[in-house]
C-alpha positions in Angstrom: 0.0 0.0 0.0 2.8 2.4 0.9 4.7 1.7 -2.4 1.6 2.6 -4.4 1.3 5.9 -2.5 5.0 6.6 -3.0 4.7 5.9 -6.8 1.7 8.3 -7.0 3.7 11.0 -5.2 6.7 10.6 -7.5 4.5 10.8 -10.5 2.8 14.0 -9.2 6.2 15.6 -8.5 7.4 14.8 -12.0 4.2 16.3 -13.5 4.6 19.4 -11.5 8.2 19.8 -12.4 7.3 19.4 -16.1 4.7 22.1 -15.8 7.2 24.4 -14.1 9.7 23.9 -16.9 7.0 24.8 -19.4 6.2 28.0 -17.5 9.9 28.8 -17.1 10.5 28.5 -20.9 7.4 30.6 -21.7 8.5 33.2 -19.2 12.0 33.3 -20.8 10.4 34.8 -24.0 11.0 38.5 -24.2 7.5 39.5 -25.0 8.1 43.2 -25.2 11.1 42.8 -27.5 9.2 40.3 -29.7 6.2 42.6 -30.1 8.6 45.4 -31.0 10.4 43.3 -33.5 7.1 42.0 -35.0 5.9 45.5 -35.5 9.2 46.8 -36.8 9.5 44.0 -39.4 5.9 44.1 -40.6 5.3 40.5 -39.4 1.7 41.3 -38.4 0.9 42.5 -41.9 1.0 38.8 -43.0 0.4 36.9 -39.8 -2.1 37.0 -36.9 -2.0 35.0 -33.7 -5.2 33.0 -34.2 -6.1 33.2 -37.9 -4.5 32.8 -41.3 -3.9 36.0 -43.2 -1.4 35.9 -46.0 0.8 33.6 -43.9 -0.2 31.0 -41.3 -1.6 31.9 -37.9 1.1 31.8 -35.2 -1.0 29.3 -33.3 -0.7 26.9 -36.3 3.0 27.5 -36.5 3.4 26.7 -32.8 1.3 23.5 -33.2 3.3 22.3 -36.2 6.6 22.7 -34.4 5.5 21.6 -31.0 8.0 19.0 -29.7 10.4 19.6 -32.6 13.8 20.0 -30.9 15.1 21.6 -34.1 12.1 23.8 -34.6 13.7 27.1 -33.3 16.7 26.6 -35.5 14.6 25.8 -38.5 12.4 28.8 -38.1 15.2 31.2 -37.4 16.7 30.1 -40.7 13.3 30.5 -42.4 12.8 34.1 -40.9 16.2 35.1 -42.2 16.1 33.4 -45.6 12.4 33.6 -46.4 10.8 31.0 -48.5 7.6 29.4 -49.6 6.0 26.0 -49.9 5.5 24.9 -46.3 2.3 26.9 -45.8 1.4 27.6 -49.5 2.8 29.3 -52.6 3.0 32.9 -51.3 6.6 33.5 -50.2 7.6 35.0 -46.9 10.1 37.8 -47.5 13.6 37.2 -46.3 15.0 39.2 -43.4 18.8 38.7 -44.0 19.8 41.8 -42.0 17.9 40.6 -38.8 20.3 39.4 -36.2 20.2 35.7 -35.2 19.3 36.9 -31.6 16.3 38.9 -32.9 15.1 36.2 -35.1 15.4 33.7 -32.2 13.4 36.1 -30.0 10.6 36.3 -32.6 10.6 32.5 -33.1 10.5 31.7 -29.4 7.6 34.2 -29.1 5.7 32.6 -31.9 6.3 29.1 -30.5 5.1 30.3 -27.1 1.8 31.4 -28.6 2.7 35.0 -29.5 1.5 36.4 -26.2 0.6 40.1 -26.1 1.8 40.6 -22.6 
């Protein structure tokens, strides 16, 4: 009986720690900086958080790359190089002058659900 209780406690602690790690990574996103970058680079002219405009909704991008350990690197490359074909034929313009750090900030923000605050 005690072993069963201990196993439940261990499972609960593991679930709580997993949840805390998710919160920590979401909090690590510089929301203010990402919103500034999205505005300065006209991202919101083609994207919205929850609906497709010219490009995919950020929620759809986040869903597609959820759990992809290489997702951030892939998307940073896509932001900088531009391209088409993944979400349709309309190309996303390249942002070759954007720093890797700024592109990563934007990508992490999108993957976190593009929070406004």
